[in-house]
N, C-alpha and C positions, 0 to 999 in steps of 0.2 A: 482557477476553478474552485468553487466552494465544495465542501464535503457533500452537501445535499445534491448538487448538480452531478458530482461524480457518481453518487449512488444511483441517481436517476439514469445516468448514461449506461451503467452496467445493467440496470434492470431492463432497459429497452433492448440492449444487445442480447440479454438472456431470453426475453420474450420472443425475439426474432429467431433465435437459435438456442433452444434449451439444452442441447447436448452437443456442444462443439468438440471437435477433435482434429487431429492432424490429418492432412490429405495424403501423407505418406502411407503406403500399404505395408502392414507388418502383422505378424502373429505371435511375436515374443519380444522381450526386451532386447535380445541380441539382434534380431532382425531390425528393430527400430534403430539401434545404435549404428549398424552398418548403413542404413538408409540416411540417417542424419549426417554421418560423416561424408557420404557421397553428395548430400544436398547443398553443401557450401558452394555458392556461386552457380547453382544449377536449379532447374525447376523441379518441383515435386513430380510433375508429369513425366519428365525425362528420367528421374530416378526410379519411379515406379516401373517404367518400361524395362529398365535394366534389372531391377531386383526381382521382378516377376519371373524372369528366366533364371536368374542366379539362385534364388531361394528354392527353386524346384530341384536343383542339384546339390546345393550346399547352403544350409541355414544354421550351422553350428560352428563354433570356433575351430574345432578339429576338422570338419569337412572343408571349410574354406582354406585352412592351412594345407590340406591335402591337394587342393587345386594348384597351389604354388602361385607365384607372381604372374607368370605367363598365362596360366589357366584363368586366374581371376580377371585379368585384363580383357579377356575375351568377352566378359559380361559388362565391364565398366567402361569400355573404350568410347562409348557414345557420350560420356559425361566429361565436362570440363575438368582439367587438372587430374585426369584419371590415373596418371602414373604415380603421382604423390599420394593420392587418396588410396590407391590399391596397396601401395607399400605400407601406409599407416594402418590399414585394416588388417594386414597380415601380422604386423607387429602387435597390434591390439589383441588379435586372436591368441597370439603366443602368451602375452601377459595374462589374459583372462584364464588360460589353462594353468599357467605356472603359479599365479597368485590368487585366483578367485574360483578355483574348481570349475572353470568353464562358464561361470555365471557373470552376468553384468552386475557390478556393485551398485548399491542404492545410496551411496554417499558421495558428496561433491569431491572430496580430496582424492578418493580412489578413482573416480571418473576422470578428473582432470589430469591424472597421472598417465592416462592412456594416450598413445600417439594419435594425433588427429582430433583429439577431444579438448576443446577450450571451454570457457565458461558458458557460452551460449549453448553449445551442444549438451553440456552437462545439465543445464537448466531444462532443456527439452526432455532429456531422458528422465530426470527426477520428476518432472511434472507429468509427462504423458505415460511413462511406463510404471511409475511408482506412486503417482498421486500426490506428490509434494506441491505445496502452493508457491512454486517458483515461477518466475516470468522471464522467458528468454527474449531479449530485445534484438530483433533483426531490423533490416532496413524499413520494413512495413510498420512495425510497432514504433520504431524511432520516429518515423514520419507522423503517424497518427497521434502519438503522445505530444509532439511539438505543435502540430497544426491545431489540434483541438484545445490546447492549453491544459490537458489532463495532467501531464508530467513533463514539462519542457526541460531540456538539458542539452549541453553542447556535445556530449558523447554518450555512447550506449550504456556505459556503467552508471553515469549520473541518472539517466532516464530509468534504468532498472531500479536503482535505489529509491528514486522518487515514486515509482509505481508501487514498490513494496510498501511504502508509507501511505500512498494515496488510495490504493484500491481497498475497498471494504473487505474484511476477512471472508465474508460469505460468498464473495465473487472471485476471490484470489486464485482458486484452483483452475478456473476456466478462463481467467482474464487473458492469458497468453493466446489462447485460440481465438477468442472473440476479436481481439485487437489485430491479430495477424490476418484473419479472414476479412475484417473490415478494411484493412489497408490494401489487401490484395485485390478485392473486388469492388469496393466503393470509394474509399479515400485513396485513389490511385495517384501515382507520382506526377504524371504530366497534367492530367485534368481530373480532379475529384468529381465523382458523380453525386453532387450535392442534391440533385433532384430526387434521388431515391435513398437518401441518408436518413436513418431512423433517429439519429442524434443531432440533426441539423440545427435545431434551435438551441442546443446546449453547446455547440461548437463555437470556439472563440477565434477561429481562423479569419483574419480580416479580409482575405481575398476569396472567401467562399462565394459561389454563384447564387444569385437570387432565385 
């Protein structure tokens, strides 16, 4: 895809959704961190149902530690892999208190040192909580980047690196949200909804519907 087509692609996504953001509900970087840890292999809707109840009782590292593992699981048990995720959240809370004065760090190295936080989660936190121009590549973004020809690659790291080079700087901060929402609701896995795609003519997917 040419630079001019990439710019037009993001301009159209911007016009369709000028202020994109995550569908996870949160009111602080810490709440977002907990929600993103829980969201791995789970839906945002399912995570929101759990965190809506959890954050009313505990929405700081100390408060969640006070719940203990059993107490935390009462709120996370509806989410897949909740045992591992709950244990990681408690370990992360402890580290945040011991090493970061209870605050979520805004740098990649410190974030990725937290249990349950990998590169993708760190990118989400850096972008959504702190406004960094990072792009977290999940299954939706991976699919859209490959299908459209925007930034094809064999794995998520290659796609992320290509997107960092391909996305014009003025669109980079919101690119993550535009692409994930496009993949979630339009360029879906089983059958893309090409009939309502705002970037249809720019897309290079050979199997797109007429």
